[in-house]
N, C-alpha and C positions, 0 to 999 in steps of 0.2 A: 382635585386629584392631580398629582404631579405627573408629568410625562416621562416615559421611559427614554433615557438618553442613550443614543447609539453612536458608535464611532465606526467609520468605514475606512478600511485600509485596502487599497487596490492601486496598481500602477497605471490603470487606464482611467483618465479623467472623465471620459464620456460615460463610463460605467458608474463611477462615483456620483457624478451629477444626476444620472438617471435614477440610481437607487435613492439618492437624497430626495429627489422630487416625489417619487412614488411613496417612500416611507413617510414623508411629512404630510402627504395627503391624508394620512390617518391621524386623527387628532391626539391619539394616545402616545405617539412617538415623536421624538425630535432628534435630528442628527446634530450631535454636539461637536463633532469634529471629523476631519478626514485627512488622509495622508497617502502619498504616492510611493513611499518606500518604507521598509521595515523599521529602520532606526527612527525616522520621523514619527511613524505611527506609535512606536513604543513610548517615545517621549510624550506624545499627545495623550496617550491612554494613561500614563502615569500621572499627568497633570490633571486631566479631566475626571478620571475614574468613572467612566460611563457604566451603565448597567449592562450593556451588551456591546461587544466588539465583533464586527463582521469583517473577516480577514481572508484575503486571497493567499494561496500558498506561494505562487510564483511572483515574488517581488524583489527589487534590488536591495542590496546591503544585508538585510535580514529576511529570510523567507518566512512564510506564515507559521510553519511548525517551530522554527527557532524563536519567533516572536511569542508564540503560545507558551513555550517553556519559560521565557523571560517574564512574561506577565504573571505566570503562576508563582514566580519567586517573590512577588510583592502583593499579589491578590488572589485569593481563592474565590472571592465573591463575584468578580466580573465574569459574565457569561460570554464564552467565545464560540462563535459560529464560523466554521471554515466554509467559504463559498468559492468554489474553484472549478477548473476544467479537468483536474486530475481524477480519473475514475478507476483507479487501480487499488487493490486491497492494501498494498504496502503503504501508500500515502494515507489511506483512511486509518489504518492501525497506528501509524506513527503519530497522526494528529490526535487520536483518542488518548494514546499513551502520553502525549505531551500535556494533555489537560483540556482539550477542546470539549465543549458541551454538545456541539452539533456539527454535522458535516453535510453539506449540500452541493449539488452540481449546478453550474451556472445556467443550464437549460431549464431549471425549475421555474415555475411561475411565481409571481409576487405573493399570491394568496398563501402559497406554501411557505414562503419566507416569513410572512406574518405569523403563520402557525408555528414555525420553528422558534421565532423570537418569544412568543407567548409560552411555548413549552419549556424552553430553557430558563425563562424568568421564574416559572413555577417549579423550579428545581428538577426538571426532567432533562432527558437527553434526547436530541432529535437527529435521527438519521433518515433521510428521505428514502423512498421505496427503492430507487435505483441503487443507492448506497447499500441498503440492506441486502439486495440481491447479489451485489458484488461480494459482500462478506460471506454470504451463505455459499455462493459458488466456490469461493476460496477455501472455505471450511470443508466442503464436500470433497474438493480436490485433495486436500491434505489427508482426509480420511482414506480416500482411495489409494493415495500414494503410500500411506502407512500400511494399508492392507496388502498392497503389492509387495512391499519390502518384507512383511511378515511371512509371505508365502514363498519367498526366495530361499532355497536351501543354501547353507553356507558353502563357500568355495574353499578349496585347499589353497595353500600358498602358491603352489605350482600352477594351479588353475587360474589364480588371479594374475600370475605373471603372463600366462598365455593369453588371457582375456585382454590385458593391457596392450599386448602387441597386436592382437586382432583389431582392437579399437584404433590403434595407430596406423592400421592399413597394411600390415605385413601379411604375406601369404604363409601357408603352413610350412612350405619349404624354407622360407626366410626365418620363420620362428624357430624351426628345428636347428638351423645354423646358429642363431643368436643364443639359444639356450643350451646348445650342445646336447640335444636329445634327438632321437630319430623322428623321421617324418611320421611314422605310424604312431609314435607316442603322442605327438602333437595332435594327430587326427583323433586319437582316443580322448585326449583332454578336451578337444573341441566338442566332441559328441557328448561328453559328460557335462560340460558347462551348459550346453544348449538344453540338455535334459533337465538339469537343476533349475535353470531359469525359465523353463517352459516357453522357449521360442523355437521357431521352425526354420529360420535361416539366418545368415550372417547379418543382413540388414536389420532384422528385428533384434538380434543380439546386440549390435552396436548401439541402436537407438535406446534400448533398455539400459545398457551399461552407462550411457551418457546421462540419460534422464534421472536414473536412480543413484548416480554418482558412485558406481561400483568400482571405478578405477580412478 
């Protein structure tokens, strides 16, 4: 039975050598090549056409996500596992969108890396538990944000003008002078804005306006 050929792309030699040593301790795998920058890795992967490429995101010349996009231009068959320290939803989603089959964090143990390799080889997708939790948290936050926006009553144009100046740090008196309206009219707009947005004070109002990009 032929061994699964693996290519390792990472700018840290000690990590590449460590991975190579552990991976090749398993008889079913062989490290067919390795590279320290994205361009060198891309050329090596084109030449060798390994079954699996293990790629870091943070690399010189071409980063791992750019590399993944380039690999997908000439091969749909090569399985790509991103192995990185980046533990945020944006990098994970960008990697998956680029064509990665798996995404793992570098604090994972080697048994899990072997599981990831076997999973992607068998046409699956592998996201380790930490990565799954990050995506779930991001999804929940998106839902909560959407719900918050749906609960916000629409502001009039004048209310939006007043809100923008409140966020800018102007007092009610300064706003009245800038918009050529009375102090009491500004106070009424402020009261209506806070009621519509369900906030209790100016700090909550400013935080909500910035967070939800209302201005």
